C-alpha positions as CSV (number, residue, x, y, z in Angstrom):
1,X,-76.4,2.9,79.7
2,X,-76.3,3.7,76.0
3,X,-79.1,5.6,74.2
4,X,-79.7,2.6,71.9
5,X,-79.8,0.3,75.0
6,X,-82.6,2.3,76.6
7,X,-84.6,2.2,73.4
8,X,-84.2,-1.6,73.0
9,X,-85.1,-2.2,76.6
10,X,-88.4,-0.2,76.4
11,X,-89.2,-1.9,73.1
12,X,-89.1,-5.4,74.6
13,X,-91.0,-4.3,77.7
14,X,-93.8,-2.6,75.9
15,X,-94.2,-5.3,73.2
16,X,-97.3,-7.4,73.6
17,X,-96.1,-10.0,71.1
18,X,-95.3,-13.4,72.4
19,X,-91.8,-14.4,71.6
20,X,-90.0,-17.6,72.5
21,X,-87.2,-16.8,74.9
22,X,-84.0,-18.8,74.7
23,X,-81.4,-18.5,77.4
24,X,-78.3,-19.4,75.5
25,X,-74.6,-19.6,75.6
26,X,-72.7,-18.6,72.4
27,X,-73.9,-20.7,69.4
28,X,-70.4,-22.1,69.0
29,X,-67.1,-21.7,70.6
30,X,-64.9,-19.3,68.8
31,X,-61.7,-21.2,67.7
32,X,-58.8,-19.9,69.7
33,X,-56.0,-18.3,67.8
34,X,-52.5,-19.6,68.1
35,X,-50.6,-16.8,69.9
36,X,-47.4,-17.8,68.2
37,X,-48.8,-17.0,64.8
38,X,-47.0,-14.0,63.2
39,X,-49.5,-11.3,62.3
40,X,-48.9,-9.4,59.0
41,X,-52.4,-7.8,58.8
42,X,-52.2,-6.0,62.1
43,X,-49.0,-4.3,60.9
44,X,-50.6,-3.0,57.7
45,X,-50.9,0.8,57.5
46,X,-54.3,2.3,56.9
47,X,-53.4,2.7,53.3
48,X,-52.2,-0.8,52.9
49,X,-55.2,-2.3,54.7
50,X,-57.6,-0.3,52.5
51,X,-56.0,-1.6,49.4
52,X,-56.4,-5.2,50.6
53,X,-59.9,-5.2,52.1
54,X,-61.9,-2.1,50.9
55,X,-63.7,-4.0,48.1
56,X,-64.8,-6.8,50.4
57,X,-65.7,-4.4,53.2
58,X,-68.0,-2.5,50.8
59,X,-69.7,-5.7,49.7
60,X,-70.1,-6.8,53.4
61,X,-71.6,-3.5,54.6
62,X,-74.0,-3.5,51.6
63,X,-75.1,-7.1,52.4
64,X,-75.6,-6.1,56.1
65,X,-77.7,-3.1,55.1
66,X,-79.9,-5.1,52.9
67,X,-80.0,-8.1,55.2
68,X,-78.8,-10.2,52.3
69,X,-77.9,-13.2,54.3
70,X,-77.3,-15.4,51.3
71,X,-74.5,-13.1,50.3
72,X,-73.3,-12.4,53.8
73,X,-72.8,-16.1,54.7
74,X,-70.3,-16.4,51.8
75,X,-68.1,-13.8,53.5
76,X,-68.1,-15.3,57.0
77,X,-65.2,-17.4,58.1
78,X,-66.1,-21.1,57.3
79,X,-64.5,-22.5,60.5
80,X,-64.7,-19.7,63.1
81,X,-68.0,-18.2,62.1
82,X,-68.8,-14.5,63.0
83,X,-69.0,-13.0,66.5
84,X,-71.5,-10.3,67.3
85,X,-70.2,-7.8,69.9
86,X,-72.6,-5.0,71.1
87,X,-69.7,-2.9,72.3
88,X,-66.0,-2.4,71.3
89,X,-65.0,-4.6,74.2
90,X,-65.2,-8.0,72.7
91,X,-66.4,-10.5,75.4
92,X,-65.5,-14.0,74.3
93,X,-67.6,-15.5,77.0
94,X,-70.9,-13.8,76.3
95,X,-70.8,-12.5,72.7
96,X,-72.7,-14.8,70.3
97,X,-71.0,-16.6,67.4
98,X,-72.9,-17.9,64.4
99,X,-71.6,-20.2,61.7
100,X,-72.4,-19.3,58.0
101,X,-75.1,-22.0,57.9
102,X,-76.9,-20.4,60.8
103,X,-77.0,-16.8,59.5
104,X,-79.7,-17.3,56.9
105,X,-82.4,-18.1,59.5
106,X,-81.8,-15.2,61.8
107,X,-83.9,-12.4,60.2
108,X,-87.1,-14.6,60.4
109,X,-86.4,-16.1,63.8
110,X,-88.5,-14.9,66.8
111,X,-86.1,-16.5,69.2
112,X,-84.8,-14.1,71.9
113,X,-81.1,-14.5,72.5
114,X,-78.9,-13.1,75.2
115,X,-76.3,-11.0,73.3
116,X,-74.3,-9.8,76.2
117,X,-74.9,-7.1,78.8
118,X,-75.9,-3.4,78.6
119,X,-73.2,-0.9,79.4
120,X,-74.0,0.9,82.7
121,X,-76.7,-1.4,84.1
122,X,-75.1,-4.7,83.3
123,X,-78.6,-6.1,82.5
124,X,-78.6,-8.8,79.8
125,X,-79.3,-7.7,76.2
126,X,-82.3,-10.0,75.4
127,X,-83.5,-9.5,71.9
128,X,-84.4,-11.2,68.6
129,X,-81.9,-10.8,65.8
130,X,-83.9,-8.1,64.2
131,X,-84.1,-6.1,67.4
132,X,-80.4,-6.5,68.0
133,X,-79.8,-5.6,64.3
134,X,-81.7,-2.3,64.7
135,X,-79.8,-1.3,67.8
136,X,-76.4,-2.9,67.7
137,X,-75.6,-3.5,64.0
138,X,-77.2,-1.2,61.5
139,X,-78.5,1.6,63.7
140,X,-77.1,4.1,61.2
141,X,-76.7,4.1,57.5
142,X,-73.1,3.0,57.7
143,X,-72.8,2.1,54.0
144,X,-72.9,5.8,53.2
145,X,-70.7,7.1,55.9
146,X,-67.9,9.3,54.7
147,X,-65.5,8.4,57.5
148,X,-64.1,4.9,57.2
149,X,-61.0,3.7,59.0
150,X,-58.8,0.8,57.9
151,X,-56.7,-0.5,60.8
152,X,-57.3,2.9,62.3
153,X,-59.6,3.7,65.2
154,X,-61.9,6.7,64.7
155,X,-64.5,6.6,67.4
156,X,-63.2,6.7,70.9
157,X,-65.3,6.4,74.1
158,X,-64.8,5.1,77.6
159,X,-65.2,1.4,76.7
160,X,-61.9,-0.5,76.5
161,X,-61.2,-1.5,72.9
162,X,-59.7,-5.0,73.0
163,X,-60.3,-5.9,69.3
164,X,-56.6,-6.3,68.6
165,X,-56.1,-8.6,71.5
166,X,-59.0,-10.9,70.5
167,X,-58.2,-10.7,66.8
168,X,-54.5,-10.2,66.6
169,X,-54.2,-11.3,62.9
170,X,-57.0,-9.2,61.6
171,X,-57.9,-6.2,59.5
172,X,-60.5,-3.9,61.1
173,X,-62.7,-1.6,59.1
174,X,-64.6,1.0,61.0
175,X,-67.6,2.9,59.5
176,X,-68.1,6.0,61.7
177,X,-71.1,8.2,62.4
178,X,-69.9,11.4,64.1
179,X,-73.1,12.2,66.0
180,X,-75.4,15.2,65.8
181,X,-75.2,18.9,67.0
182,X,-78.4,18.2,69.0
183,X,-76.4,15.9,71.3
184,X,-73.0,17.6,70.9
185,X,-71.7,14.5,69.1
186,X,-72.4,12.2,72.1
187,X,-74.7,10.1,69.9
188,X,-71.8,9.0,67.7
189,X,-71.5,5.3,66.8
190,X,-69.5,2.9,64.7
191,X,-69.9,-0.4,62.9
192,X,-66.6,-2.3,62.9
193,X,-66.0,-5.3,60.5
194,X,-63.2,-7.6,61.5
195,X,-61.5,-9.9,58.9
196,X,-59.0,-12.7,59.2
197,X,-57.3,-14.6,56.5
198,X,-57.6,-18.2,55.6
199,X,-55.4,-19.4,52.8
200,X,-55.6,-16.7,50.2
201,X,-59.0,-15.3,51.2
202,X,-60.1,-12.8,53.9
203,X,-63.2,-13.7,55.9
204,X,-65.5,-11.9,58.3
205,X,-65.0,-13.0,61.9
206,X,-66.5,-10.1,63.9
207,X,-69.3,-7.5,63.7
208,X,-68.6,-5.0,66.4
209,X,-70.8,-2.1,67.4
210,X,-69.3,0.9,69.2
211,X,-71.0,4.0,70.7
212,X,-70.9,6.5,73.5
213,X,-71.2,4.8,76.9
214,X,-71.1,5.8,80.6
């Protein structure tokens, strides 16, 4: 189990606050991508991808850091919404997907969603959005990370990275935290933003967390 997973599990168990629990399937079904579509974005070099998406990625990570949902919802794909994946293996069956209109209410909601399963134990990740945010979205100050990958994987762990299979026509931006000396870098983590194009604009379709797993 990940370090963040243990912390979140203890937080929920020790909390005396009553929270409404909602057993839920993904908020909406993620629109399947036509496998015959020709992908241009996936063939872009890191330099080319950076030129295309860096400005939007910077605005996105800033909105995420500030929980500026009003701004963030304008960046989310209007049809597909955005999928939240706690690990770099994107699970289309269990990862939750929210439409732009649903994003604004999440920070004030006390509803406990099931966001997937913890690595290692396989136990369900039951958390409010704010709890999930602290452990599986903005667990580090990614906005100010020096290492940023554009269509280039930086953090590599034992978890299978299937982002390209799920999002074949995407540009992936990875904000990477390299870990600390105290833990010999094993506490590394990444925030990955996945974008797909609709018409002439690029929209956010995935917010993926990555970290050391067992």
